[in-house]
N, C-alpha and C positions, 0 to 999 in steps of 0.2 A: 188851408194848404192841402195840396193833394200829395199823396204818397207816390214818390217817383221810384222807379226801379233803377237802382244804381249798381246792380250786379255787373261785373265785367263779363264780356262774352267769352265763351270757351275758346281756347286756343286749339287750332287744328293740329293734331299730333303728326299728320302727314304733310304739313306745310314745309317747303324747302327752308333749310337752315344753313347759314354760313356765318360763323361767329369766331373772331379771333379770341384765343384763350390766353395767350401770353406772347410777348415779343421780347427777344433776348439776343445778346451777342453770343454767337457760338464760337467764334474765333476772331482774333484781331491782332494785327501786327503793323507797327510803323517803324521804319528805319530811315535814318538820315545820317549817312556815313560821315559827313563833314559838318553836320549841324547847318545853321543858316549861313555859315561862313564859306560857302563854296566859291573858290576863286574862278575868275574868268566867266562869271555868269552875266551874260548880256541879255537883257530883257527877260521874258518869261521862258522857263524851261518847257521843252516839248513833253506832253503828258500822253502816255499810252494807256488806254482804258480797255479793260475786258470785263464784261458782266455776264454771268451765267446764273441759272437757277436749277434747283433740283427739289423734288418732293418725295417724301417717304411716309408710308402709312405707319403710324405709331400704335393705333388700336382701331377698332371698328369706328368709322366716322371721324377719326382724329388723325390729322395729317401734319407733318412738319414740312414747312417750305423754307428753303434757304436761298437767299440772294447772295451770290459770291461776287465780290468786287476786287479786282486787281488793278492797281494804279502804279505806274512807274514814271517819275518825272526825271528827265535827263537834260543836261546841258552839254551838247557835243557827245562825248563818250563817257562823261561823268554822271553817275547816279546822284541826283539831288535828294530825292526821297522815294521811298517805296512803301506802299500801303496795301495790305491784304485784309479783307474783311469778309466775314460770313455773318450776315444779319439774318436771324431766323425767327420764325413764329410757328406756333401751333394753332391750327384752325379746325374747328368743329364743322364738318360738312356732312349734312344728311338730307335724305329725301330728294336727291337729285339723280338724274340719269347719268350714266358714265361720261357722256360727252360734256355735260355741264360740269361735272366734278373736275374733269380735265381742264376746262376753261378756268375754273376757280383756282386750281393749283398752279396753272401756268400763266395766268393773266391777272386775275383780281388780287390774289395773295401777294405776288411779287410787286404789283403796283402799291399795295398797302405798305409793304416792308421798305420800299425804296425811299420813302420820306425819312424813315429812321436811319437808313444807311447814309443818306445825303447829309443829315445832321452830324452823324458820327465822323464821316470823312472830313467834313469842313472843320470840325472841332479838333481832330487829331492833327491835321495839317497846320492849323493855326498854332496849336500847342507845340508843334515842332519848330516854330519860329518863322513860318512862311505865310504868305497871304492865303486866305481860305480858298479851297478848291470846291466848286459846286458841281456835283454830278449832274450831267445833262438829263433831260427827260428821255425816258426809254420807252419804246413802243413794244411792250411785251406781246401785244396782239400780233404784230408782224413776226416776232420770234415763234409764237405759237403756230401761226399759219405755215411758216417755213418748216417747222418740225413735223407738222401734219403732212405736208407735201413730201418730205423726205421719207416718212413712214409709209405713205401710200406708194411711193416709187419702189420701196423695198419689198412690198407685198407682191406675190405672184399674181398676175392678171387672171381674173375669173374667166375671161374669154380665151385664154391661151390654150392651145391644143398640144398635148405631149406627144 
């Protein structure tokens, strides 16, 4: 038998790193003023959905990302149920340029957290006595692009003359 080198290769300390550290519920609220016994409910209630994200630096290379979900189900003028959720995670992000860090915090991390939020929303609505509600797919890439366009529009033009 020959002696084989089984040593693991050295890890490059400058390699890009994006690693979730923890996923948690930061805030959660479910209200159903009448329970599942809402009178005059014909078919499915209309559901208004609002999703937003925010990122905060916790320490060097450690960022908290929060996906905020606000859902309101109404039948006519009656609130059937109301759900507010802040699904959060802490992400280690290092050895990336600023534009890549921004993409991680506004696209990759929210996409990662959305599956947790989707599960929590479905479970809470079901425990409230209603059929499960599944959050739709969200294009965080489009939200990131729109935010970048808005930021660029607010910057004074480098070619403008005073």
